[in-house]
C-alpha positions in Angstrom: -4.9 17.1 -2.7 -7.5 17.3 -5.5 -10.8 15.5 -5.0 -10.5 14.5 -8.6 -7.5 12.3 -7.9 -8.4 8.8 -6.9 -6.1 7.5 -4.1 -5.2 3.8 -4.5 -3.2 2.1 -1.7 -1.3 -1.1 -2.5 -1.0 -3.2 0.6 -0.2 -6.8 1.4 2.3 -9.1 3.1 6.1 -8.8 2.7 7.4 -9.9 -0.7 4.0 -9.8 -2.4 4.9 -7.5 -5.2 3.6 -4.2 -3.9 6.4 -1.9 -5.1 6.6 -3.5 -8.6 2.8 -3.3 -8.9 2.8 0.4 -8.0 5.5 1.2 -10.5 3.7 -0.7 -13.3 0.3 0.9 -12.5 1.7 4.4 -12.4 3.4 3.9 -15.7 0.3 2.4 -17.3 -1.9 5.3 -16.0 0.8 7.9 -16.6 0.6 9.2 -13.1 2.6 9.3 -9.9 3.3 6.7 -7.2 4.6 7.0 -3.7 7.5 4.6 -2.9 7.6 2.8 0.4 9.5 5.2 2.7 10.1 2.5 5.4 12.9 1.0 3.2 14.8 4.3 3.1 14.3 5.0 6.7 15.2 1.6 8.0 18.2 1.3 5.8 19.7 4.4 7.5 18.6 3.6 11.0 21.5 2.8 13.5 19.3 1.1 16.1 16.5 -1.5 16.0 13.3 0.4 15.1 10.8 1.5 17.8 7.1 2.2 17.7 8.0 5.9 17.4 10.1 5.1 14.3 7.1 3.4 12.7 4.9 6.5 13.4 7.6 8.8 11.8 7.9 6.5 8.8 4.1 6.7 8.1 3.9 10.4 8.8 6.5 10.9 6.2 4.9 8.4 3.8 1.6 10.3 4.0 3.4 13.7 3.6 5.1 12.4 0.5 1.8 11.3 -0.9 0.3 14.7 -0.3 3.2 16.3 -2.2 3.2 13.9 -5.1 -0.6 14.1 -5.6 -0.2 17.6 -6.9 1.4 16.3 -10.0 -0.8 13.1 -10.3 -3.2 12.5 -13.1 -6.5 10.8 -12.3 -4.9 8.4 -9.8 -2.1 8.2 -7.3 -0.7 4.9 -6.2 0.9 4.5 -2.8 3.1 1.6 -1.8 1.9 1.0 1.8 -0.2 3.1 4.2 -1.4 3.3 7.8 -3.1 -0.2 7.8 0.3 -1.7 7.3 1.6 0.5 10.1 -1.1 -0.8 12.4 -0.4 -4.4 11.7 3.4 -3.8 12.0 3.0 -2.1 15.4 0.6 -4.7 16.7 2.7 -7.6 15.5 6.0 -6.2 16.7 4.9 -4.3 19.9 1.5 -5.7 20.7 0.0 -2.2 20.6 -0.8 0.5 18.1 -0.7 4.3 18.8 -4.1 6.0 18.5 -2.6 8.3 15.9 -2.4 5.4 13.4 -6.0 4.3 14.0 -7.1 8.0 13.6 -5.2 8.3 10.3 -6.8 5.1 9.0 -10.3 6.4 9.7 -9.6 10.1 8.7 -7.9 9.3 5.4 -9.4 6.2 3.7 -8.3 5.5 0.2 -10.7 5.3 -2.7 -9.5 1.8 -3.4 -7.1 -0.7 -1.7 -5.4 -3.3 -3.8 -4.5 -6.2 -1.5 -1.7 -8.3 -3.0 -2.1 -12.0 -2.4 0.9 -13.9 -1.0 1.1 -16.1 -4.1 4.6 -15.0 -5.1 7.7 -16.7 -3.7 9.0 -15.0 -0.6 12.4 -13.4 -1.4 15.0 -12.7 1.2 15.7 -9.0 2.0 17.6 -7.8 5.1 14.6 -5.6 6.0 12.0 -8.4 5.8 11.2 -10.2 9.1 8.4 -12.6 8.4 9.2 -15.5 6.0 6.4 -18.0 5.7 3.8 -15.8 7.3 2.3 -14.3 4.1 -1.1 -16.0 4.6 -1.2 -14.9 8.3 -0.7 -11.2 7.4 -3.0 -11.4 4.3 -5.9 -12.6 6.5 -5.1 -9.8 9.0 -5.3 -7.2 6.2 -8.6 -8.7 4.9 -10.1 -8.5 8.4 -9.1 -4.8 8.8 -10.3 -3.8 5.4 -13.7 -5.6 6.1 -14.0 -4.1 9.6 -13.5 -0.6 8.1 -15.8 -1.3 5.2 -13.2 -0.2 2.7 -13.4 -0.8 -1.0 -10.7 -3.3 -1.9 -9.8 -5.9 -4.5 -7.4 -8.8 -4.2 -4.6 -8.9 -6.7 -3.1 -12.2 -7.5 -1.2 -13.9 -10.3 2.3 -13.4 -11.6 4.0 -10.8 -13.8 1.6 -9.2 -16.4 -1.3 -11.3 -15.2 -1.0 -9.6 -11.8 -0.9 -6.2 -13.3 -3.8 -7.0 -15.6 -5.8 -8.2 -12.6 -5.1 -4.9 -10.8 -6.1 -2.9 -13.9 -9.4 -4.8 -14.1 -10.2 -4.0 -10.4 -9.4 -0.3 -11.0 -11.4 -0.1 -14.1 -14.4 -1.9 -12.5 -14.2 0.4 -9.5 -13.8 3.7 -11.4 -15.6 2.9 -14.7 -17.2 6.4 -14.8 -13.8 8.1 -14.6 -11.0 8.3 -17.1 -9.4 5.0 -17.4 -6.2 3.6 -18.9 -4.9 5.7 -21.8 -3.1 3.5 -24.2 -0.9 5.1 -26.9 
């Protein structure tokens, strides 16, 4: 992966607009984004997921990021990453494999966009935590702070949400090429 590409992770509670935000940001910045692999993996799983499944999901997610970054321009946006894996493991299994903690420390992102739980929670058969958006949001804030990671909180609805994310990105990377409008 090129050091010139800024890696931006979009994280947040379930149903907080991560996928849509990644898509919109990638389109605005004319670059690549990495979809959430967990959706594909879990949709094809014939048993209840295990901690080993979570590790495999995030290994694949990271591998896809590496592959897509080759064709990225200035930025790459990833819809989820190892912090979400950590929270998922600890919430579901009360433990987290050391591998996940190692990946968080070894591969920090240039910026984390943390989506606020200010959108209505929408049912999806893969979602497990209705009404717990604030709980998980606070957990993500704590982990970002503990690791001293650069992050911004993205809130609002629709274009306001996208605009807030762009403002955070532009503020963080004002010395790099920004949004190219045509």
